N, C-alpha and C positions, 0 to 999 in steps of 0.2 A: 465329360472328358475321360477318355479311356486310360490315359497314362499321365502322371504329373509332369508338368513342364518345368524344366530346370530354370531357376531364377537367374536373372542377370546380376552383375555386380552391384548395380545401382539399387535394384530391388532388395538384394540381400542386405545392403547397408541400411536402407530405409527400415527394413524389418527389425534391425538391431536396435532401433530407437523405440523403446517400449512406449506405448501410448499411456495416457493418464488412466489410472485405475478408477474403480467405482466403489470404493469402500470395502473391498474384499481383501482377505489376507493373501500374501504372496506364497507361492510354493515353488519348489525347485523345478527347473525346466531347461530344455535345450532346444535349439533351433534346428528343425529338419530342413536342410538346404535343398532337398529335392522338391518338397511340397510348399516350403515357405511358412509352415505352421510351427507354433511353439508346442513342444511335447512336454506335458506336465506329468510328473511321476511321484511327487512327494506324498500325495494323499490320494489313494485310489478312489475315495468317495467323491473327490472333486475332479478327477481326471478322466472318468468314463471307463469303458471296458477296454481290455487289451486290443490294440490295433485300431481303436476308434477313440482317440483322445478328444476330450471335451475342451473346446476353446473357451477361454474365460478371461475377464479383464485382468490386467497386470497393474503393478504399482507405477508410480511416477518416478522415473529416473531423471531427476532435475538437479540443477546446480545453482547455488546462490552466487550472485555477482554484485559487487559494488559498482554502481554507475557513476557516482559523483560524491565528492566531499569538499566542503569549503576549506580553504587553507588560511583564511584570515577572518577576523570578526566581521560580521555584517555591519552596515552603517547604522548607527544608533537612531532609534525612533525617540524623539525628544520633544516634549511639551506640545503635542498636537493631538487633535481628535480625528485626524484623517487616517483611513486605512492605509497601511504602508507595508511593503514587503520587508521581511526581517533579514533576508540574505538574497544573493543573486538567484534569479529564476533559473530553472534547468530545462533544457529542451528535450522533449521526448519525440523521437522520429515518427514520421507517418507510418502507420500500419504496425508499429511496434507492439501496441496493446492488442491482444487477441484473447478470445474467451479462455479463462483460466490463468492468464498472466497476473502475477501478484507483485506489487511494489510496496516497499516499506520505507517510510520517511521518518527519520528520527532527528530531533533538533533540541537544543538546549542553550541556555544563556543566563543573563542576569537582568534584574528588573528593580527599579526604584519607584517608590510612591510617596506622596505627601499625606497629610491628615485629611485632605479633601476627599470626600466620598467619590470613588473612581471604580469603574469596571474595566475589564480587559477581555477582548474577544479575539480568538485565533481563527483563521480561515485557511483552507487549502483550495486553490482554484485551478481549473483546467482552462487555459486561455483561448484555445482554438475556437473560432466562431462556429456556432454560437457559444460564447464563454459559459462555463458551467461551474457552479459552486459545489465542490465535492463534499466538503465538510466544514462545519462551523461549530465552535464551542458556544455554550451559552455565555452570557455576560458575567464573567467571574468577578466577584466583588473583592477588591484589594483591601489590605489591612487598613484600619483606622489609625494605626500607629505608623509614623513615618519609617520606611525601611530603605536601606541603601544596598544595591547590588545583591539582592536575594535571588537565589537560583530558581530557574524554571526548566522543565523538561517535558517533551511530548513525543509520542510514538504513534504513527498513523499507518494503517494498512489499507491499500487500495486493491480491490479485486475486480478485474474486467469480466463482466458477465456476457456481454455481447459487443460486437465490433461494428464498424461502419460509420456513416455520417450521423446516425442516431443510435450509437452504442450506449451501453449502460455500465456504470461502475457502482460497486458497493464499497463504502468507505466507513471505517470506524477507527477510533484511537483512544489513547490514554493521555492524561495531562496531570502534571504535578506543578504546583505554583507555591513556593515557600512563603511568599508575601501575600497570599490569599487569606481572607478571614476564615478561621477554622471553626465553621459552624456546620451543622448537619446538612443544611440546604446547600451550602457552598461546596461541600465535599462531594456532591454529585458530579462535580466537574472531573472527577477521576476518570470518567468514561465520556467519550464524545461520539455522537451527539448526546445531549442530556437525556432525550427520550425519542421514541418513534423512529428508530433507524430505518432507512429505506434506500433502495438503489436510486441513483441519479441517472435519469435517461437523457437522450439527445446529446450524448457526449460524442464529439466528432473525433474518431481515431484515424481517419483517412488522410489527415494533414498533420504536419509537425505542430506540437503544442508546447507551451511553457507550463511547467508545474510550479505554481507560485504559492508560497507560504507567507501569510501576512498577519499583522496584529493591529488592534485598534483600541485606543483608550477613549473613555467617555469624558475625560477632563484633561485640560492642557495646563493644569497648575504645575508650577516649577518647584522641584524637579520631578517630573513624571517621565520615565524613560525606560527603554528596553533595548538590549543588545543580544543578538544571536552569536554565540561563540563556536557553535558546532552544528553542522547539518550534514546528514548522510542520506543518500538515496540508494536503495538496494533493489535488485530484481531477485525475488525469491525462487524463481524458476525460469 
């Protein structure tokens, strides 16, 4: 090309949307509207020689957004060993999840247990067929002393690695359960999963899907119950 072509308005706007970086520091830059290239000048060692700017990755200009928050307590899970959602599911639109998209789910509430030996397991599911289990806690052993309305809280981060009908998500989280037995083994539940974290494959991102948070007790002794009083879903980019 003998002379640079001037960009259209659409191309110029697209160029202003900086792409995801690749672990490199930002430097000052300005957009050359004739060539469509970013001109870096803060660090000569990184920008090349005069007149020949070196193009390099930039940082991620992204914005956090709350997608949904429940405005009332979820239906109480009471005296059952059936896996049950703790609050209304939330629908993620088709094609919303793309490589690099990150969701954060935070939830908290109250839990009661009896003296009967009981475990509690939390799960996060992606319901689009084929349904995928994104994350499960280990079976958390609840206190051997009866507790009433003790607090629990969890935070989960979902990272989309690939998209499509067989996409993949990497999901990890943290869990605090005030009526859990305070033993060294049980405290491993501070991180979910307990061990061997790995991406979940065959996640269908091409159709709308429900993001579903559930809990399951191993005993139905009364009163064994759990209520979700807060659940927030955020897009981190």
